[in-house]
N, C-alpha and C positions, 0 to 999 in steps of 0.2 A: 370439540372440546367436552369432556365428560363433564356434567353440572353435579352440584353438591349434593352429596347422599343424605336423604331424610330417614329412610328406615331400612334397616337390615334384619332380615330373619334367617337365622343360622340353625340347620339342622332340627327344628321344629317337631315335637311329638306331642300329640294330645289323645290321652285315653279314656274310655268310658267303661264302665263296669256293668256288664249285663249278663244275666244268668250264671252267676259266679265264674265269669271269664273276663280278661281284659281286652277289648278290642281298640286296635289303634285306629283312630278316626282320621289324623293327620300323621304321617309316618317319614320323618326326616325331610321336611320341607324347608327349602332354602330359596331366597331370592332378595334382591336390593331394588329401593324405590329412590329415584332420584328427583330433585326440583324440577318441576314442570314436566314430570313424566307421567303418562297413564300406563298402568300394567294391567292386562286384561286377564281375568281367572276365569275359565271355563272347563265345564265336566259336568258328567251326569249327576242326578240326585243321590247324595251320599256319597259323593267322590270326596267331601272333606273342603270344599270351597269356603261355606258358611262356618265352618268350626273354625277354619284358619284364621278368619277375620275376626271373630269372637275371642280366639286365643291370643290375638293381638290386643284387643282390648281389655283383656283380662275380665272377661263375662262369661266363661264356662262355669255353668252350676255345679258346684262342686258339694256333695255327690250328685250325679254319678260320675261327672267327668273331671279331668284334671290336667294341666300341662305338665307333661313328666320329662321334658328334655328340650334342649335347645336354647337359644338366646333371642330375645326381641329388642334390639337396640334402637331406640328412636334418638335421632340426633337434635336435640332440643334448640331453640333459639336462644334461651337464657340460661339453662342449667347444663349445656354440654351433651356428652352421650350418657343416655339414661336406659337402662335395662329395666323395662316393663314387668320382666318376670320377678324381680327382686323388691319392686315397689309396694309398700302397705297401700291398702285400698283407699285411705284417706288422701294420700298423695296422689294416686292414680286418678281420682276423681278432678284433681286440678287439671289434668291433660285430657281427660275424655270429655268430648263435645266442646272442648276450647281449642287446643292446637291439633288434636285428633279427633274427628267426628266420624260418625258412622250413620248411614241410612240403612234401616233395617228391611228385611225382606217382607215382612208381614206388618202393614201399618195399623190394622184393627188392633191386633194384640202388643202394638207398641206405644200407642198412644193411650192415655188415660182416660176412661170413659166418663169420670166424674168432673173432669175440668173442661171447658171450652178449648178450642183449637188455638184462639189467639193468647189465652192464658199460658198455654203449654210451651209456646213458642217464647212468649216473653219470660218465662221463669229462667229460660237456658240464657239469654241475652243479659238479664239483669244479674243473674249467679257469677257469670264470667266477665262482664264488661263494667259491672259497677255504674250504672248510668239510672236515671229517673224513670219512674213507670209511664210518664209522658213520652219520653223519648224511645223508651222499649216498644211503646205501642205503635208510634210512627214508624219505627223500622220493621216492626212485624208486617205492618200493613203494605210497606214497601216490598218485603220479601213475597208476600201473597201475590202482589201485581206481578212480580218478577217471574213467578213460576206459574202466571196465567190461571190464577184461581178466579171464577167468576164473582163478581160482587165481594172484594175482600172485605169490607165491613161486615156484611152478614156472617161471611165464613167465620170471622174473626169471634163472633158470639155464639156460634152453634157448637154443639157438643159431636164427637166423633162418628157416633151412629145416625147423625142427621144428614151425611154426605157421602156422595158415592165412593168406591173404593178407589178410584184414580185421583180423587179429590184429597182422600185421605193419603195417599202417596205423596202428593205434591205438598200437603202440610208437613210431612215428614222431611221432605226435601228442603223445604225454607226453614226447618229447624236445623239441621246440620249445616246449613250454608250461614246461618245467622251469627257465628263468630269468626267468619273469615279462617278455617283452619287451615295449618301448612300441609296436614294429610287428612285426605277424604276417603274413607273404606265406604263404597257404595255397594250393597248387597241386593242385585236384582232391583234398582231403583227406579226403573222404567217399565217394569213389568205389567203394571195395572194401568197403564198409559196409552192412551191411542196414539197413533204415528205421528200426527201435527205436534201434539203436546210434548211427546217424547222428542222430537227435533228441537222443539224450544227449549227443552231442559238440558239437553245435550248442549246446545249451543251457549246455554246460559253457564254449564259447568266449566266447558273450554274457555269462556270469556272470563270468568273469575280466575281460573287456573292461569291464564296468561296475565293477568293483572297482579296475582300474589304469587307466581311461579309454585303453585300448589301441585303436590303430588297426589295422584288418584289411584287407588285401588278399586278396579271396576268388576264386579262379579256378575255375570250374565249368562242366559242361556241362549241370548240372543247373537249369533255369531256376525250378522248384519250389522249390528251396533259396534262389537269388538273391531271389525275391520275398518271401520270409519274414525272410531275415536282412539284406538290403544296405540301405544308405541312398541310395546312388547306384548306378548301373548305367552300365558304359562297354563299348559294343559294337565289337569288333575285327573286321576283315576283309581278308586279304590285306596284315597289316602295319600297316593304318591305323585309326585310331579313327573310324568312321562315325557313332556317335551316342553321347551321353551325357548323363545327366540324372538327377533325383531317381527312385526306383524306380517309385513309382505312376504319375508321368508316362509313363515308358517303357513300362509293361505296359498303361496305359489308352489310349494314343494314340501307338503306335510310328510314327516319320516315316520311316525309311529301309526300302525293301524287304526288306533283309536280316534286319533287326529282326522284321519282319513274320513272315518266314519262321521264325525261330527260335522265336517263339512258338506257331506252328501246328504245328512239328514236334513236339511234346511229345504221347505217346499219351493221348488223352482218358481219363478215369474214367469219366465220366457216359454215354458211348455207344460203340458199337461201330462201327468204321470198316472199309472195305476195304484201305485204303492211308493211309500218313502223307503229309501233304503235305511238300514238300522246296523248296529253295531256288528250282529252276527253275520252280516254281509262282508266284513272285513277281518273279523277275529273271532276265535273260539277258544274254549279252556279244555285241556286234556282231563283225564281222571284225577291228576295229581293238581289240578287248579293252575297248572302253567298255561299262559297264553300262547296261542298258536296263530301266526299271521295267514290270512287266506289272500292270494295274489288278487287283487282287485284294485282297480282305480276308481276315482270319484266319478269321472265320466262315464265309465263302463257300468257302474252301478246305477246311474240314473237312466242312461240311454237304453237299457235293456227292459224298462217297463213305460215306455213313452204309448201314449193313448193317440192315436191319428184321429185328425177332424172327421173322418168318415165314421169311425166306431163311436166317437161322441153322437154324433147326429142319429146312427142307428140306436144307440141307449136311450137318448132321450124320446125318440119316436116312441118307443115301448113305455117308457116312463109315464109319459103326458097321455096315453091313452087308457092309464088307470083310474080309479074312482079317487075324488077328493077326500082325504081324511080330516082336513080342517079348512073352515072358512071364515076368514076375519072380514067384517062387515062393519066400515066407519066406526071403529073403535077410537073412543076418546077416553084417556084417564087423567083427570085434572086434580090436583093437590091444593089445598087453601093455601093463600101466600099473606094476604092482609085481612084482617078482621077490625071490625068496628068496636066500640067499647062495650056494645051490647050482644057481640058474638056472631054479627052477620058477617059473611064473607063477601068482601068486596074486589078480590084480586086472586087469580088462580096461578098455578105453576101448570103449564099444558104439557104435560109429560110426554103425552101420546095425543097427536092431534089429528083425527078424521085419518085412520091408517085401515086400508083394504087390501086384502091379497089372499091367494088360496095355497094349499100346500097338498101335494099328491101322494099316495101311499108309495112309501120307499124312497122318497124324494129327500135331499138335504138342501134345505133352504138357509142361506147364509144372512145374518143382520149384523151390518157392520157400519161403523160410524164412531165419532168422537165421544168421550166420556160425557155423560149428560145428555146425550141425543135422545134418549128414550128407550132404547134397544132392550135393556135390562127390565124396565117397568112393563114393557110390552109383552115380554117373557113371561113375566110373573101375573100378568093380566089375562093372559090365555087360560093359566091354571086357576085362575080366579083366587090368587094370593094376594092380588090387588083388585078391588072391585072396580070395574070401569064405570065412567060417568055416563057413557051412553054407547050404542052400537051393538053388534050382535057376534057371537061365537058359536061355530057349528063344529062339534067334534062327531065324525061318522054321522052326520045329520042330525044329532042330537043338539038341541040349543042350551048350551052351557049355562047361560043366564037364567035359565028357567029350571035348573036343577036346584033341589034343596041342599043345605050344607052337609048333612049325614050322607048323602047319596053321592055328593061331590067328592068325599072322601073315598069311597068305594071306587069312583071312577079313576082316581088318581092312580090306582093300580096300574092302569093302561096309559097314564100321562105322568111322566115323570121328569125331574129337573135335577141337573147337576150343578150345584151353585157356584158362586164365583171365589168365595172364601173358604177353602177347605177346613180351616182351624175353627172356624166359629159355627159351622154346620155339622160338626162331630161333637157329640157330648164328652166332655173330658175325663167324665167319671166311670165310663164303661169301655170295655175293650174294643177294639175294630171287630173282633170276631162277634162279639155280642151286636155290636151296631150294624152289621151285616144281616144278622139272624132277624133281628127285632122286626123289619118290614116284611118277612116271611111269616113270622109268628102273628103278625097284625091280620095279615089277609090269608092266613090259612093255607099257605104254600107248603106242599109236602106233607106227610104224615106225623113225623116226629122231628124231635131236634137233632135226633142222630142222623138223619137223612139231610136235614138242613144245614149242620155242620159239614158234611160232606160236599153240599153245593157251596157254602162259603169257601173250602180249601178248592175247588175247582174255581171259582171266581177270582181268588186271590192270585191264582197262578195265571189266569187269564190277562191280568193287568199288571203282570210283571211283579208279583210280590209272593212270599212263601207262607206254607202252613206254620212254621216256627212262629210267624208274626201275628197268628190267630190271637194269643193271649195279651199283646201289648196295647198299651195305652196310646190316644192321639199325639201326646206330648213326645212320645219316643220315636216319631217319624219325621223325616225331612218335609218340607212343603209340598215338594213333588209327590212324594209317597202318599201322603194324606189326601193329595187329589185323586191319586188312584183308588184310594179307598171308597172316596165318595162315589167315583165313576163305578165301582163294583157294587155300592149299594143301588144304585140307579137301576143296574141290570139284574138285580136279586128278584125283581118281580117279574121279569121277562115281559116289559112294557111294548106297547104298540109305537109310542110317540115319546120321544126325549127332547127335553129343550137343554142345550148344552149352552150355559152361561159363562162364558171365560173359562170352559172347563180344561183347557190346556195352558192357560196363560202363566199358571206357576211353575210349569215343567220346563225342564232344561229340554235342548233341542233332540237330544237322542231319545229320552223318555217321550217327549212330545211325539216324534216319529212314530214310536210303537203304539203309542195310545191312538193317535190318528188312525194308523193301520188297522187297529183293532176295532175302533168304532166304524170303519169301512167294512171289515170282514163280517162284524155283526149285522150291518145292515143288509148285506148281501145274503148272509145265512138266514136270518130271522125276519127279513122285510120291515125292520125299523124304518121310520121316517124321524128325522131330525130338524130342529131349529138349531141351527149353530151360530151363537152370538159370539161375537169377537171384536176387539179393535186392531187385531192383526190381519190386515187385508191380505196378505200372502197366505196365512192359514185357512181363511174363509174360501179363498179362490180354489186353493187344492181340494177342500170338503165338499163344495157346493156346486149343485146344478145349477141353480139359480142364486143370484144375489140381491138383496134389498139394502140400498145405502139410505141410512137415516141422518136427519138432520134437524135440531130443534123440534123433535116429536113428530116431524112429516117424514114422509117418503120423498128423497131427492131424486133417486131413479131405480128401476127395477128391472132385470133381466137375465140373461145368461151370464154366468160368472166371468168366462174368458172374454166376452163381448164387451163386458163394462170395463174389465182391466185393459184391453187393448183400445177401446174407443170410448173412454167416458165422456157423457154429453154435457154435464155440468161442471162449473169451475169449481165447486166443493169436492166433487169427485177426483177431480184432476190434481187439486191440491193434496187429497188424501194419498193419491198414488205416487205423486212426486216426493211425498217424505218417507216413504219406505226406505230404510238403509238396504242397499241391494247388496252390500259387500262383495262387488266383482273386483278383479284385479286392478282395472282402470281406476276405479274409485279409490282404492287403498293406495295406488301409485299417486294418484291427485292429492290426497290426504297427507300422504308422507311429504310429498313436495311443498304443500302450502306449510305444514308445520316447520319445515326446514328453514323457508323463506322467513316465517314469523320470528325463528330462533336468530336468524342474521341480524334482523331488524333491531332486535332486541341486544 
């Protein structure tokens, strides 16, 4: 029996004015969301997924954007059918955050930096539920516990910049859940979360959904999550819906070549492959911009690039005969936690606690672990962006802790980092072209700005952007496109060693595959060395020669990436691996059967 309709989107069109022309970011999109249903929206960066959600919430910035066509019909509990397009902003506010809530893609830019995390969640609760401050605080602390924030009392009183990216995202999720909405729009809600917390959050969302028959629009690049969470899947490409249907049907028998490419782009967990399939393996465009399908199945694309165990052993034999580029010896990085009245520190947060390992020239060493395990702090400590409490760091046999600050700046030409949050690591006042040229100017790379501009064009092309985007500002790009700009900036100095700190976590699966292939191609071409930090164990396994699993500032286990995945030694690693959404057909069938049985019980 079909459930009650909550939201109808009919022939939605959203346009943006750019360079004296109008671009249809969303072009004739239609779908229906029912009570208790989850619709998963997937597509590459710039496909219109996030613009669709912002259009529904009437949050498109005008100028330069505006909803130019279609209807957004919300079936309200108390007000009947309401067309959001015709509502004045004041009336829209009564629905926004209350009956229809949204978890935004970038928590750093969505949270107010001058209010504590607790105050921001309380504000939403008090506004829509008309309860006392004391009750609102109690509810906020309960929500922080539900989303597994460590030490809820402390998080309540700190500001957004004082917590990690994953913790900020959990605060946003708590805020969206605070008023028990009838419709929840989740735009990449688990992107910044490690797999164990992601599993907890998804279980929480499903629990709340069952309790209130909430409808969920779930936008993500993680098809493993979509497979296990969604009832229906909608695939978007260049602003249009190219395929939609029940989740099992889409995953077992994809019709559109773009859908096939999305399914093939995921790093496989059961085999080691040389490169990830990308959209170009399934489709191409002719001179008129029309799509041409390439006859290729998902299994053919993956099986053609498998690396045998013998090939891997041979590669590693050569790799580990090279010199060590980096040596980490007993590094500790502590931060003051509690101080006396006179300022003496009496307790520390042991972010990195006695960590040692070596990295070889041309190696990719993966660092994986839950949010707050110390992996990002360790990466920043290696570059001396955080000063260690004790230990030694040798780069090409030079003790970095003995290098003066001015000399360290020069050394960073050879040691680059791609930061986790692309928006906050780009200057909003300069174009991305200028942002890419700036490090080359500082380090006197090439003779003049004309040559540097040509180099920037080349870098933009390498990371999947175009020359036309040279003069655009960061806010004119999607989250995934901004991350590609940051990768291009790190490559602009031809470094020897790069720390990739969650560098593909904000990318959809098709662009992620392109970037991972690019990083591997550059590694082979220029003998780059990487430390690859991520909460996504499947990506780390694909990229890494060796893997380091971190937990509470310490190394849990370390060794060959495939060996750790196939034969984890500690309970912590086993739990990490078991929490990965696999997205296999058997998992989807089990998930569909479970939901059907739950519906029958209801």
